C-alpha positions as CSV (number, residue, x, y, z in Angstrom):
1,M,-0.7,25.4,5.6
2,V,-0.2,25.6,1.8
3,K,-0.3,29.2,0.6
4,A,-0.1,28.7,-3.2
5,V,-0.6,25.8,-5.6
6,V,1.1,25.2,-9.0
7,G,-0.4,22.8,-11.5
8,E,1.4,21.1,-14.4
9,D,0.6,23.3,-17.4
10,T,0.5,20.7,-20.1
11,R,-1.6,18.2,-18.2
12,L,-4.1,20.5,-16.7
13,T,-4.6,22.4,-20.0
14,S,-5.3,19.2,-21.8
15,I,-7.8,18.1,-19.1
16,E,-9.6,21.5,-19.4
17,D,-9.8,21.1,-23.2
18,R,-11.2,17.5,-22.8
19,L,-13.9,18.7,-20.3
20,S,-14.9,21.7,-22.3
21,H,-15.4,19.7,-25.5
22,S,-17.4,17.0,-23.6
23,A,-21.1,17.1,-22.9
24,I,-20.9,16.1,-19.3
25,P,-22.4,18.6,-16.9
26,A,-20.2,17.5,-13.9
27,E,-17.2,15.3,-13.1
28,V,-15.3,14.4,-10.0
29,G,-11.9,12.9,-9.5
30,L,-8.6,12.8,-7.6
31,V,-5.8,15.4,-7.4
32,I,-2.4,13.7,-7.7
33,G,0.5,15.9,-6.4
34,K,2.5,16.9,-3.4
35,L,2.1,19.3,-0.6
36,S,5.4,20.7,0.6
37,S,5.4,22.1,4.2
38,A,9.0,23.2,3.7
39,L,8.0,25.5,0.8
40,D,4.4,26.2,1.9
41,R,3.4,25.3,-1.6
42,G,1.4,22.6,-3.3
43,F,2.2,20.9,-6.6
44,V,-0.4,19.3,-8.8
45,F,0.9,16.6,-11.2
46,D,-2.4,15.3,-12.7
47,L,-6.2,15.1,-12.2
48,I,-7.6,11.5,-12.4
49,P,-11.3,11.2,-13.1
50,T,-13.2,8.7,-10.9
51,P,-14.6,6.0,-13.2
52,S,-18.3,4.9,-13.3
53,N,-19.3,2.6,-10.5
54,D,-20.3,-1.0,-10.7
55,D,-23.8,0.0,-11.9
56,E,-22.2,2.0,-14.7
57,K,-23.4,5.3,-13.1
58,P,-21.1,8.3,-13.0
59,A,-19.6,9.2,-9.7
60,C,-20.8,12.8,-10.0
61,S,-24.0,14.2,-11.5
62,V,-26.1,17.4,-11.4
63,L,-29.5,17.5,-9.6
64,E,-32.1,20.0,-10.9
65,T,-35.2,20.9,-8.9
66,R,-36.9,23.4,-11.2
67,D,-39.6,22.5,-13.7
68,D,-37.4,23.3,-16.6
69,K,-34.9,20.6,-15.6
70,K,-36.2,18.2,-18.3
71,K,-35.6,20.5,-21.2
72,P,-32.9,18.9,-23.4
73,T,-32.0,22.2,-25.0
74,K,-30.9,24.0,-21.9
75,S,-27.2,24.9,-22.0
76,K,-24.7,24.8,-19.1
77,S,-24.8,28.5,-18.7
78,Q,-28.5,28.4,-18.1
79,S,-28.4,26.0,-15.2
80,S,-31.0,26.7,-12.6
81,E,-30.1,28.5,-9.4
82,S,-31.2,25.5,-7.4
83,S,-28.9,22.9,-9.2
84,S,-26.5,21.0,-7.0
85,L,-24.1,18.1,-7.2
86,S,-24.7,14.4,-6.3
87,I,-21.4,12.7,-5.5
88,D,-20.9,9.0,-4.7
89,S,-18.5,9.7,-1.9
90,D,-17.9,6.0,-1.1
91,W,-16.9,5.2,-4.6
92,V,-14.6,8.2,-4.9
93,A,-13.0,7.1,-1.6
94,E,-12.5,3.5,-2.9
95,H,-10.9,5.0,-6.1
96,A,-8.5,7.0,-3.9
97,R,-7.6,3.9,-1.9
98,Q,-6.6,1.9,-4.9
99,V,-4.8,4.8,-6.7
100,S,-2.7,5.5,-3.5
101,R,-1.2,2.0,-3.8
102,M,0.1,2.9,-7.3
103,L,1.9,6.1,-6.3
104,L,5.6,6.2,-5.5
105,G,7.3,8.3,-2.8
106,G,6.7,12.0,-3.2
107,M,3.4,11.5,-5.0
108,K,0.1,11.4,-3.2
109,V,-3.6,11.8,-3.5
110,V,-3.8,15.3,-2.1
111,G,-7.5,16.0,-2.6
112,I,-10.3,16.0,-5.2
113,Y,-11.4,18.2,-8.1
114,V,-14.8,18.9,-9.5
115,W,-16.0,20.1,-12.9
116,A,-19.2,22.0,-12.4
117,S,-21.0,25.3,-12.8
118,E,-20.5,28.0,-10.2
119,T,-24.1,27.6,-9.0
120,A,-23.9,23.9,-8.6
121,F,-20.6,24.2,-6.8
122,K,-21.9,26.8,-4.3
123,N,-24.9,24.7,-3.5
124,S,-22.9,21.5,-2.9
125,T,-20.5,22.5,-0.2
126,M,-21.7,19.9,2.3
127,I,-21.4,17.0,-0.2
128,L,-18.0,18.1,-1.3
129,C,-16.8,18.2,2.3
130,Q,-18.1,14.7,2.8
131,A,-16.2,13.5,-0.4
132,I,-12.9,15.0,0.9
133,K,-13.4,13.4,4.3
134,G,-14.1,10.0,2.6
135,V,-11.0,10.2,0.5
136,T,-8.7,11.2,3.4
137,D,-10.1,8.5,5.6
138,A,-9.6,5.9,3.0
139,I,-5.9,6.7,2.4
140,R,-4.8,7.7,5.9
141,H,-3.4,4.2,6.8
142,L,-1.1,4.6,3.8
143,D,-0.1,8.2,4.6
144,S,-0.2,8.9,8.3
145,S,1.4,12.4,7.7
146,L,-1.6,13.6,5.7
147,D,-2.8,16.8,7.4
148,E,-4.2,18.9,4.6
149,A,-6.2,18.4,1.4
150,L,-7.1,20.4,-1.7
151,L,-10.4,21.1,-3.4
152,I,-10.0,22.3,-7.0
153,H,-13.0,23.6,-8.9
154,I,-12.9,23.9,-12.6
155,C,-15.7,26.2,-13.4
156,Y,-17.2,26.3,-16.9
157,S,-19.6,29.2,-16.4
158,P,-17.6,31.4,-16.3
159,R,-14.4,29.5,-17.2
160,R,-11.8,29.6,-14.5
161,W,-9.9,27.5,-11.9
162,N,-10.3,27.9,-8.2
163,C,-8.4,26.1,-5.4
164,R,-9.3,25.7,-1.7
165,T,-7.4,24.1,1.1
166,C,-8.6,22.5,4.3
167,L,-6.9,21.3,7.4
168,L,-7.8,17.7,8.4
169,S,-7.1,18.2,12.1
170,A,-10.5,19.9,12.4
171,S,-13.9,18.8,11.1
172,I,-14.2,19.5,7.3
173,T,-16.8,22.1,6.9
174,S,-17.4,25.1,4.5
175,S,-15.8,27.4,7.0
176,N,-12.5,25.4,6.9
177,L,-12.3,25.7,3.1
178,R,-9.9,28.5,2.5
179,P,-9.0,29.9,-0.9
180,C,-5.4,29.9,-2.0
181,D,-3.5,31.1,-5.1
182,F,-3.6,28.7,-8.1
183,K,-1.6,29.0,-11.2
184,L,-0.2,26.8,-14.0
185,G,3.5,26.2,-14.6
186,R,6.2,23.6,-15.2
187,V,6.2,21.1,-12.4
188,L,7.1,17.6,-13.7
189,S,10.2,18.6,-15.7
190,S,12.0,19.8,-12.5
191,L,11.5,16.7,-10.4
192,K,14.5,14.7,-9.2
193,R,14.3,10.9,-8.9
194,F,15.7,8.9,-6.0
195,R,16.0,5.1,-5.6
196,C,16.6,2.8,-2.7
197,S,17.0,-0.9,-2.5
198,Y,15.9,-1.8,1.0
199,S,16.5,-5.1,2.7
200,F,14.9,-6.1,6.0
201,N,14.5,-9.1,8.3
202,F,12.0,-9.2,11.1
203,R,11.7,-11.7,13.9
204,L,8.1,-11.5,15.1
205,P,7.1,-13.5,18.2
206,I,3.9,-15.6,18.1
207,Y,2.3,-15.6,21.5
208,S,0.2,-18.4,23.0
209,E,-3.6,-18.0,23.2
210,G,-4.9,-15.5,25.6
211,E,-1.6,-13.5,25.7
212,S,-2.3,-11.2,22.8
213,T,-5.3,-10.2,20.7
214,A,-3.2,-9.7,17.6
215,Q,-2.7,-13.3,16.6
216,T,-3.8,-13.4,12.9
217,F,-1.2,-13.1,10.1
218,T,-2.7,-9.7,9.2
219,D,-2.8,-8.3,12.7
220,I,0.8,-9.3,13.5
221,L,2.1,-7.7,10.3
222,R,0.1,-4.5,10.7
223,K,1.4,-4.1,14.2
224,E,5.0,-4.8,13.0
225,L,4.7,-2.2,10.2
226,A,3.6,0.4,12.7
227,I,6.7,-0.3,14.8
228,H,9.0,-0.4,11.8
229,E,7.8,2.9,10.6
230,K,9.1,4.5,13.8
231,E,12.4,2.6,13.5
232,L,13.0,3.8,10.0
233,K,13.2,7.4,11.3
234,S,16.3,6.4,13.2
235,A,18.1,5.1,10.1
236,I,21.1,7.2,8.8
237,A,20.8,8.1,5.1
238,M,23.5,8.2,2.5
239,V,22.8,9.8,-0.9
240,D,25.1,8.6,-3.8
241,G,27.5,7.2,-1.2
242,D,27.9,10.4,0.8
243,L,26.4,11.1,4.2
244,V,23.8,13.9,4.2
245,H,25.4,16.8,6.2
246,N,23.1,19.7,5.2
247,D,19.6,20.3,4.2
248,E,20.1,21.9,0.8
249,P,18.2,21.1,-2.5
250,C,19.6,18.6,-4.9
251,N,21.1,20.3,-8.0
252,V,22.5,17.3,-9.8
253,D,20.4,15.6,-12.6
254,G,19.9,11.9,-13.0
255,E,18.8,9.2,-10.7
256,H,20.2,9.3,-7.1
257,E,20.8,6.3,-4.9
258,I,19.8,6.4,-1.2
259,E,21.1,3.9,1.3
260,L,19.6,3.5,4.8
261,V,21.9,2.4,7.5
262,F,20.6,1.5,10.9
263,P,22.7,2.3,14.1
264,F,23.6,-0.6,16.4
265,M,20.8,-1.1,18.8
266,K,19.4,-3.7,21.1
267,D,17.3,-6.2,19.2
268,I,14.0,-6.1,21.1
269,R,12.5,-9.0,19.0
270,V,15.3,-11.4,20.0
271,E,14.7,-10.5,23.6
272,A,11.0,-11.0,23.2
273,S,11.5,-14.5,21.8
274,T,12.8,-15.7,25.1
275,A,9.5,-15.0,26.8
276,K,7.7,-18.0,28.3
277,N,4.4,-17.1,26.5
278,V,6.0,-17.2,23.0
279,T,5.2,-20.4,21.1
280,G,6.9,-19.6,17.8
281,I,8.7,-17.0,15.8
282,L,7.7,-15.6,12.4
283,L,10.7,-14.7,10.2
284,F,9.7,-12.0,7.8
285,G,12.3,-10.6,5.4
286,G,13.1,-9.6,1.9
287,S,14.1,-6.7,-0.4
288,I,12.0,-3.7,-1.7
289,S,12.7,-1.4,-4.6
290,S,11.7,2.0,-3.4
291,Y,11.4,5.3,-5.4
292,A,10.7,8.9,-4.7
293,Y,10.4,12.2,-6.6
294,L,11.6,15.5,-5.2
295,N,10.9,19.0,-6.4
296,A,14.0,20.9,-7.3
297,K,13.5,23.5,-4.5
298,E,12.9,21.0,-1.8
299,P,15.7,19.8,0.6
300,V,17.3,16.4,0.2
301,S,16.0,15.4,3.6
302,Q,12.5,15.5,2.1
303,A,13.5,12.8,-0.5
304,I,14.8,10.6,2.4
305,A,11.5,11.1,4.3
306,D,9.6,10.2,1.1
307,I,11.7,7.0,0.6
308,R,11.0,5.9,4.2
309,A,7.3,6.5,3.7
310,D,7.3,4.7,0.3
311,I,8.9,1.6,2.0
312,V,6.1,1.4,4.6
313,R,3.4,2.2,2.1
314,S,4.7,-0.5,-0.3
315,L,4.6,-3.2,2.4
316,Q,1.2,-2.0,3.6
317,S,-0.2,-2.0,0.1
318,R,0.9,-5.6,-0.5
319,L,-0.7,-6.7,2.7
320,D,-3.9,-4.8,1.8
321,I,-4.0,-6.7,-1.5
322,I,-3.8,-10.0,0.3
323,C,-6.6,-8.9,2.7
324,D,-8.8,-7.7,-0.2
325,E,-8.6,-11.1,-1.7
326,A,-9.4,-12.8,1.6
327,E,-12.5,-10.6,2.0
328,Q,-13.8,-12.0,-1.3
329,D,-13.5,-15.6,-0.2
330,L,-16.5,-17.6,0.8
331,N,-17.0,-18.7,4.4
332,P,-15.4,-22.2,4.7
333,S,-18.3,-23.2,7.1
334,D,-20.7,-22.7,4.2
335,V,-18.9,-25.3,2.1
336,G,-19.8,-28.9,2.6
337,D,-17.1,-30.6,0.6
338,N,-13.8,-30.9,2.4
339,E,-11.8,-30.4,-0.8
340,D,-13.7,-27.2,-1.5
341,A,-13.0,-26.0,2.0
342,D,-9.3,-26.7,1.6
343,E,-9.3,-24.8,-1.6
344,I,-10.9,-21.8,0.0
345,S,-8.5,-21.9,2.9
346,K,-5.7,-21.4,0.4
347,N,-6.8,-17.8,0.0
348,S,-7.6,-17.1,3.6
349,I,-4.0,-16.7,4.8
350,S,-4.6,-13.1,6.1
351,K,-7.1,-14.5,8.7
352,L,-4.9,-17.4,9.7
353,M,-4.6,-17.8,13.4
354,L,-0.9,-18.4,13.8
355,N,-0.9,-19.5,17.4
356,S,-3.3,-22.4,16.6
357,S,-2.3,-23.4,13.1
358,T,-1.4,-27.0,12.4
359,K,-0.9,-26.6,8.7
360,A,2.1,-25.6,6.6
361,C,1.4,-23.0,4.0
362,N,3.3,-21.0,1.4
363,L,2.5,-17.5,0.3
364,C,4.0,-15.0,-2.0
365,L,3.2,-11.3,-1.6
366,P,2.7,-9.3,-4.8
367,R,5.9,-7.9,-6.4
368,R,6.2,-4.3,-7.5
369,V,6.4,-3.3,-11.1
370,L,7.0,0.2,-12.6
371,V,4.7,1.7,-15.3
372,P,5.7,4.8,-17.4
373,W,3.4,7.7,-16.6
374,L,4.1,11.3,-17.3
375,A,7.3,13.2,-18.4
376,G,9.6,10.3,-17.6
377,M,7.9,9.6,-14.2
378,Y,6.7,6.2,-13.1
379,I,3.8,4.8,-11.1
380,C,3.8,1.3,-9.7
381,D,1.5,-1.6,-9.5
382,Y,1.7,-5.0,-7.8
383,L,1.6,-8.4,-9.6
384,Q,0.4,-11.5,-8.0
385,P,2.3,-14.7,-9.0
386,F,-0.7,-15.9,-11.1
387,E,-1.1,-12.5,-12.9
388,S,0.4,-11.2,-16.1
389,V,1.5,-7.8,-17.2
390,E,-1.8,-7.4,-19.1
391,V,-3.6,-7.1,-15.8
392,V,-1.4,-4.1,-14.9
393,K,-2.4,-2.5,-18.2
394,E,-6.1,-3.0,-17.4
395,R,-5.8,-1.5,-13.9
396,C,-3.8,1.5,-15.2
397,I,-6.5,2.2,-17.8
398,E,-9.3,1.9,-15.4
399,L,-7.9,3.6,-12.3
400,M,-5.4,6.1,-13.7
401,S,-7.3,6.9,-16.9
402,M,-4.3,6.1,-19.0
403,E,-4.7,5.6,-22.8
404,H,-4.3,2.0,-24.1
405,S,-1.9,3.2,-26.8
406,S,0.5,4.6,-24.3
407,L,0.9,1.3,-22.4
408,E,3.3,-1.2,-23.9
409,A,4.1,-4.4,-22.0
410,S,7.8,-4.1,-22.9
411,K,8.0,-0.7,-21.1
412,I,6.6,-2.1,-17.8
413,S,9.6,-2.8,-15.6
414,E,9.5,-5.8,-13.2
415,V,12.0,-4.4,-10.7
416,E,11.4,-7.1,-8.2
417,T,11.8,-10.8,-8.9
418,E,10.2,-13.6,-6.9
419,T,13.6,-14.6,-5.5
420,S,14.4,-11.1,-4.2
421,L,10.9,-10.2,-3.2
422,L,9.4,-10.8,0.3
423,I,10.6,-14.1,1.6
424,A,9.6,-15.1,5.1
425,E,9.5,-18.2,7.2
426,S,7.7,-19.1,10.4
427,M,9.8,-21.3,12.7
428,W,7.4,-22.9,15.0
429,D,8.2,-24.9,18.2
430,V,11.3,-22.9,18.7
431,I,10.4,-21.9,22.2
432,S,7.8,-24.4,23.1
433,P,8.3,-27.9,21.5
434,A,4.8,-28.9,22.7
435,S,3.3,-26.4,20.3
436,S,1.5,-28.0,17.3
437,A,2.2,-25.2,14.8
438,S,4.2,-25.7,11.6
439,N,5.8,-23.2,9.3
440,L,4.8,-20.2,7.1
441,R,6.8,-19.0,4.1
442,L,6.2,-15.9,2.1
443,G,7.9,-16.7,-1.2
444,G,7.0,-18.8,-4.3
445,N,3.4,-19.3,-5.3
446,M,0.6,-19.1,-2.8
447,E,-0.2,-22.6,-1.7
448,R,-1.3,-24.5,1.4
449,T,0.4,-27.9,2.0
450,M,-1.8,-30.1,4.2
451,R,-0.5,-32.9,6.4
452,E,-1.3,-36.2,4.8
453,D,-2.3,-38.2,7.8
454,E,-4.3,-40.7,5.8
455,S,-1.3,-41.5,3.5
456,K,0.9,-41.9,6.6
457,R,-1.4,-44.4,8.1
458,T,-1.6,-46.4,4.8
459,T,2.2,-46.5,4.3
460,G,3.0,-47.1,8.0
461,D,5.0,-43.9,8.2
462,D,5.4,-42.8,11.8
463,S,7.5,-39.6,11.8
464,G,7.1,-39.2,15.5
465,N,8.7,-42.6,16.4
466,A,11.3,-42.2,13.6
467,S,12.5,-39.0,15.1
468,K,13.1,-40.8,18.5
469,I,15.5,-43.5,17.0
470,P,18.5,-41.2,16.7
471,I,18.1,-40.0,20.3
472,L,17.9,-43.7,21.6
473,V,21.0,-44.6,19.6
474,A,22.9,-41.6,21.0
475,I,21.9,-42.6,24.6
476,F,23.0,-46.2,24.0
477,V,26.4,-45.2,22.7
478,L,26.9,-42.8,25.6
479,L,26.1,-45.5,28.2
480,L,28.3,-48.0,26.4
481,S,31.2,-45.6,26.4
482,I,30.8,-45.0,30.2
483,I,30.7,-48.7,31.0
484,L,33.8,-49.5,28.9
485,G,35.7,-46.5,30.4
486,F,34.8,-47.7,33.9
487,M,36.0,-51.3,33.1
488,L,39.3,-50.0,31.7
489,Y,39.8,-47.8,34.8
490,Q,39.3,-50.8,37.1
491,K,41.9,-52.9,35.2
492,D,44.5,-50.1,35.7
């Protein structure tokens, strides 16, 4: 458990100044940082305020129950003893879910902060615990190793900072909130940056109906990511071309290159593709640009672990973006026009039943871009093929509370191109030729190519009969060769 927490002096001081000069009685937001089990210390990089919800209401407000609550001249220091906080926990959790996608390895949402008076804070323990639980539940699928969270209280009456930690293995209650030492210092300037260009190629079997419940595109990839996360732990890591022999901190400045090498092992997926209940194989491969930040006192092995986690989180985030778009689609059954239904089906790829699909479709997962953040650090975002860099700027301003003047399109790095991004194909009828499935490609723009049965009928195109002609010709040539050979043998 974390025994002490160090916050970045320059960032947290400016945040305190902003809050003290504002007229807001309360504010809630996310704590961005890192909790190091090796050092038993926590590091806070920044505090990100949760924006107003869709109804333009703040995520946190103060509730007053005394009669003098309507007096406009009452100061913060005169808050009633019965004042408490009202927090939109669901909205804070959704903010945490989206912000987590934008963080690179070694950076996480490690808790929440609240700006409130001492009285309001003490009377709101239950709602604060609910907010912490909502945040951790929302980001757990992106960070399975999360086992501890921070609660930072910025008190304005009297002015001071307090920090509490809680273990997530037990129920989050006031009794589990334990105080820990908190101080300001230099955190960002001592971070080391690591980079990894990771290529992968999966062969995922598509089972026939009734053999597996995970048959949608989304379910198959989620299951594969969970398996691959375990496989990544067996990869041997090389830093700057050298094998990691010890567990010492990295004392060399500059960007460091990490290479992951997998040991020779039996390919379980190839073996699975020979099963009788497999009707096709989904080939899912590509290249990811992964990054991680390491504290100067942490061992190099932690950077390797952060790179592995960033690879899985990056793949999971791209899949979540596709799923989020699918959830916003209309139900095709509610659309009467066939053309409209086909258009809607273009965006419903995440719910595609692969074992019964008869349509070819193309899909490109979002590609990662890097955005300058703090003290030479970067965060990331994901661009859809139809999106521009301006969309990234808007999301950074809204979600990360970044200033518009600090965001320049020329400084946003598109580290992944469409050619090196996630390219995948689905080779159907590999095992069972009787299957009526076609192919799936993750690469290029998202599009669904429908079979034009009507045009085939009008043009007289019969691909089924056409495909039989070469086979008949081959059989005829073989029989003719046998007859001629037999006749020549008889003459001799």
